[in-house]
C-alpha positions in Angstrom: 73.4 0.8 80.6 74.4 1.4 83.4 77.1 4.3 82.4 74.4 5.8 80.5 72.0 5.7 83.2 74.9 7.4 85.4 75.0 10.0 82.7 71.4 10.6 83.0 71.1 10.9 86.6 74.3 12.8 87.2 73.5 15.6 84.9 69.6 15.8 86.4 68.4 19.5 86.2 71.5 21.1 84.5 69.8 21.3 80.9 67.9 23.8 81.4 69.5 27.3 80.1 69.6 31.0 81.1 68.5 34.3 79.5 65.4 32.1 77.9 64.3 34.3 74.4 66.1 37.2 74.5 65.9 38.6 71.1 69.3 38.5 69.9 69.3 41.5 67.3 71.9 40.1 65.5 70.1 36.9 64.4 68.6 37.0 61.0 65.1 36.9 60.6 62.1 35.3 59.0 59.0 37.5 57.7 57.0 35.9 60.8 60.5 37.3 63.0 61.8 33.3 63.8 65.6 33.0 63.8 66.6 32.1 60.3 68.9 28.9 60.7 69.1 29.0 57.5 70.5 32.2 56.8 74.2 32.4 55.6 77.0 32.1 58.5 77.8 35.0 59.8 81.7 36.6 59.8 84.1 38.1 61.8 85.4 41.4 61.7 88.7 40.2 60.0 86.7 37.9 57.5 86.7 34.4 59.5 83.8 32.2 59.6 82.7 33.1 62.8 81.6 30.3 64.8 80.0 31.8 67.7 77.0 31.5 69.5 75.2 28.3 72.1 75.0 25.0 70.5 73.6 21.8 71.2 74.3 18.6 69.8 71.7 17.7 66.9 70.5 13.9 68.6 70.3 10.6 67.3 66.4 9.5 66.2 65.2 7.6 69.4 64.4 4.5 66.9 68.2 4.2 65.6 69.2 4.3 69.1 67.1 1.4 70.1 68.2 -0.6 66.7 72.1 0.4 67.5 71.6 -0.5 71.5 68.6 -2.5 71.9 64.7 -1.8 72.8 66.1 -0.6 76.8 68.3 2.3 75.6 65.3 4.7 77.0 64.2 2.8 80.4 66.1 4.2 82.7 65.5 7.8 82.2 65.0 11.5 83.7 62.9 13.6 83.0 64.3 16.7 81.1 67.3 13.9 80.2 66.1 11.8 78.2 68.1 9.3 75.6 66.8 10.6 72.6 68.2 13.7 73.5 72.3 12.7 72.9 74.0 11.2 70.2 74.7 7.9 69.5 78.4 8.5 69.7 77.7 9.3 73.8 77.4 6.0 74.6 80.2 4.1 71.9 82.5 6.4 70.1 83.5 3.3 68.2 79.5 2.6 67.1 80.2 2.9 63.5 82.4 0.4 63.1 81.8 -3.4 61.8 81.3 -6.0 63.6 84.5 -8.1 64.3 85.9 -4.9 63.6 87.7 -4.4 66.7 90.5 -2.1 66.7 91.2 -1.5 70.5 94.5 -3.3 72.1 94.4 -5.5 74.8 95.9 -3.0 77.3 92.6 -0.7 76.2 90.6 -3.9 76.5 91.6 -4.7 80.1 90.7 -0.6 81.3 87.9 -1.1 79.6 86.6 -3.7 81.5 87.6 -2.2 85.0 85.7 0.9 83.8 82.7 -1.5 84.1 82.6 -1.9 87.4 83.0 1.3 88.4 80.9 4.7 87.8 81.4 7.3 85.3 84.3 9.9 86.8 81.7 12.2 86.7 79.7 11.0 88.8 82.6 11.7 92.0 82.4 15.2 90.6 85.2 14.8 88.4 85.3 16.2 84.7 83.4 14.7 82.1 86.1 15.2 79.6 85.3 16.6 76.0 84.1 16.0 73.5 81.8 13.4 75.9 80.4 16.3 77.6 79.5 18.0 74.4 77.9 15.1 73.1 75.2 14.9 75.6 72.2 17.6 77.3 75.2 20.3 78.0 74.9 23.2 76.0 78.6 24.7 74.5 78.9 28.2 74.1 81.9 29.0 71.7 83.2 32.4 71.6 85.7 33.6 69.4 88.3 36.1 68.6 90.9 36.4 66.2 93.6 35.3 68.5 91.5 32.7 71.1 88.2 30.9 71.2 86.4 30.0 74.6 84.7 26.7 74.5 81.9 27.2 77.8 81.1 23.6 78.8 77.8 23.6 80.7 79.2 20.5 82.6 81.0 21.9 85.9 81.2 25.0 84.5 84.4 24.4 82.5 86.3 26.9 80.0 88.4 25.1 77.0 90.9 27.6 75.2 91.8 27.3 71.8 94.7 29.4 70.5 94.3 30.4 67.2 97.5 32.7 67.5 100.0 30.5 65.7 101.8 29.0 68.8 102.7 25.4 68.6 101.4 22.7 70.9 103.7 22.0 74.4 106.4 19.4 73.9 106.0 17.9 77.6 103.0 19.6 79.1 101.4 18.6 82.3 98.6 16.2 81.7 95.3 18.0 81.9 91.5 16.5 81.4 91.2 18.8 78.6 94.4 18.7 77.5 96.0 22.0 75.0 94.7 23.2 71.8 95.7 25.3 68.9 93.9 25.9 65.6 94.5 26.9 62.1 91.9 28.1 59.5 91.9 25.8 56.4 89.6 27.6 54.2 86.4 27.7 55.9 87.2 25.2 58.2 89.0 25.4 61.7 91.5 23.1 62.1 91.9 22.5 66.3 94.9 20.1 67.3 94.6 18.6 71.4 96.9 16.8 73.1 98.7 16.7 76.8 95.3 14.6 77.9 95.5 12.7 81.0 93.9 9.4 81.0 91.0 9.8 83.6 88.5 10.6 81.1 86.1 8.5 79.4 85.5 8.8 75.7 81.9 7.7 76.0 79.3 5.9 78.4 80.3 2.1 77.9 84.0 3.7 79.1 86.4 3.5 75.9 89.7 4.8 77.4 92.4 7.0 76.2 96.1 7.1 77.1 97.9 10.2 77.8 99.2 9.9 74.4 95.8 10.3 73.0 96.2 13.3 70.5 92.8 14.6 69.1 91.9 16.6 65.6 88.6 18.6 65.4 87.4 20.2 62.3 84.7 23.0 62.3 82.8 24.0 59.9 79.8 26.3 60.2 77.9 25.3 57.3 75.0 28.0 58.0 73.7 30.5 60.5 72.0 27.2 62.4 74.5 24.6 62.2 78.0 24.0 62.8 79.2 20.6 61.3 81.9 18.9 63.5 84.5 16.1 62.9 86.4 14.6 65.5 89.9 11.9 64.4 91.2 10.2 68.2 94.9 9.0 67.5 96.0 7.0 70.4 98.5 4.4 69.3 98.6 3.1 72.8 95.5 1.7 73.2 93.9 1.7 69.4 95.6 0.0 66.3 94.9 2.9 64.1 93.2 6.2 64.2 89.0 6.7 64.3 86.5 9.3 63.8 83.0 10.2 64.2 80.9 13.0 62.4 78.2 15.1 64.3 76.3 18.2 64.0 75.4 21.1 66.3 72.4 23.3 66.1 72.3 26.7 67.5 70.3 28.0 70.4 69.3 31.2 69.5 68.2 33.4 72.6 69.2 31.4 75.6 72.8 30.7 77.4 74.7 28.1 79.3 73.4 27.6 83.0 76.4 27.7 85.9 76.5 24.4 86.9 78.5 23.2 90.2 78.3 19.8 90.7 77.9 19.3 94.6 75.5 22.1 94.7 72.5 21.0 96.3 73.3 17.3 95.9 71.5 14.6 97.9 72.7 11.6 96.3 76.1 10.7 97.6 75.2 9.1 101.5 72.2 6.6 99.2 75.4 5.3 96.9 76.2 1.7 97.9 
């Protein structure tokens, strides 16, 4: 709960997006002028599914969060950053495992134990990591071209590059916070492979770690104009006994945009930390 509260506090005031209510002429609308999010998913000029847009995670209902994590899950909240506005996987990427099904190796459990005594990296203005930062309150903006996709993350105004030009992942990369990503189309689904992570970010608020051996596979499918279905598979044999996955949905935010966010700008909390 302390880690979840740190997420809420760190991103206080950062969730409201810019360019509110801009009436994009490319958005299909119903007879009353509202965005028709059930319309057919758009395509690019080269005929591929177009994943472009500003997206926000479809949150887990508060009742389910309380059932899983207890009634105190929303006791420590910041106005505008309520627990009911995030995915359960932001709290724990392993929340779907059956009781007693522990896939974290002893080395990983030791790292988790150390995480419980410290703040999230984002509390000291380090990146929160992906997909963690796309499972909370922040908006995600996708810009798609035939050879390159950009994922603009509201947290720290970070941008991921996903290459669609056929290149291979680097063999011996310099480890980075967001790794290196390549992708290819499998029918209507974009399959993204990412490797080359450093081991500094957390996978979730409870502190599940990963090593530099982590390989992440994303499968992105735009079901209709307003819904983007995503699955994430994590394969980290150093810290986990087997790969694990989860599925989420992102909802289009028409008439909106991502907000510039600089961690230390107007920051007044650090001097009060003990």
